[in-house]
C-alpha positions as CSV (number, residue, x, y, z in Angstrom):
1,M,-10.0,-18.0,3.5
2,R,-12.9,-16.3,1.6
3,L,-15.4,-13.9,3.2
4,N,-18.4,-16.4,2.5
5,E,-16.5,-19.0,4.9
6,L,-17.0,-16.6,7.9
7,T,-19.7,-17.1,10.5
8,I,-21.8,-14.5,12.3
9,G,-19.7,-12.4,14.6
10,D,-16.4,-13.2,12.9
11,E,-14.1,-10.3,12.2
12,A,-11.4,-10.3,9.4
13,T,-9.0,-8.2,7.5
14,V,-9.4,-8.0,3.6
15,K,-6.3,-9.5,1.9
16,K,-7.4,-9.4,-1.7
17,V,-10.4,-8.8,-3.9
18,H,-10.5,-11.4,-6.7
19,A,-13.7,-10.0,-8.4
20,K,-13.8,-8.8,-12.0
21,E,-15.1,-5.5,-13.2
22,P,-17.6,-4.0,-12.6
23,L,-18.1,-6.0,-9.4
24,K,-14.6,-5.0,-8.2
25,S,-15.3,-1.3,-8.6
26,R,-18.6,-1.6,-6.7
27,L,-16.9,-3.5,-3.8
28,F,-14.1,-0.8,-3.7
29,A,-16.9,1.9,-3.5
30,F,-18.3,0.1,-0.5
31,G,-14.9,0.1,1.2
32,I,-14.1,-3.4,0.7
33,A,-10.3,-3.2,-0.1
34,K,-7.1,-4.6,1.1
35,G,-6.3,-4.0,4.8
36,Q,-9.8,-3.1,5.7
37,K,-11.6,-4.8,8.7
38,V,-14.9,-6.4,8.1
39,K,-17.4,-8.1,10.4
40,V,-20.1,-10.5,9.7
41,L,-23.4,-9.3,11.2
42,K,-25.7,-12.0,9.9
43,H,-26.4,-14.4,7.0
44,T,-29.3,-16.3,5.7
45,L,-29.7,-19.9,6.8
46,A,-28.5,-21.2,3.5
47,K,-25.7,-18.6,3.4
48,N,-26.9,-17.2,0.2
49,T,-26.6,-13.6,1.5
50,F,-24.2,-12.1,4.0
51,E,-24.6,-8.8,5.8
52,I,-21.2,-7.3,6.7
53,E,-20.1,-4.2,8.5
54,I,-17.1,-2.3,7.1
55,G,-16.3,0.8,9.1
56,N,-19.7,2.4,9.8
57,T,-21.3,0.9,6.6
58,K,-23.4,-2.2,6.5
59,V,-23.3,-4.0,3.2
60,A,-25.3,-7.0,1.9
61,L,-23.3,-9.4,-0.4
62,R,-24.5,-12.5,-2.2
63,D,-22.5,-15.6,-1.6
64,E,-20.8,-15.6,-5.0
65,E,-19.7,-12.0,-4.4
66,A,-18.4,-12.7,-0.9
67,A,-16.4,-15.7,-2.3
68,D,-14.5,-13.2,-4.4
69,V,-13.1,-11.4,-1.3
70,E,-10.1,-13.1,0.4
71,V,-9.8,-12.5,4.1
72,E,-7.7,-13.3,7.1
73,K,-9.8,-14.1,10.1
74,D,-8.8,-12.0,13.2
75,V,-7.9,-14.1,16.2
76,K,-9.9,-13.1,19.4
């Protein structure tokens, strides 16, 4: 499953980042790396932009950037 497939309130664990450089380095700088927990806070109606929380940091990602992050949805 990819990060852009999650809905508001979903929590997931990052499994792999498939992005190419320099995007991959930028995502790692934000803390988006294997094993990290992410939560979708909100997204635009067309799901063009996602606001996620990773640790205490909020990050906005475009749909194509979120599609490069493979996640496993946490079961509630």
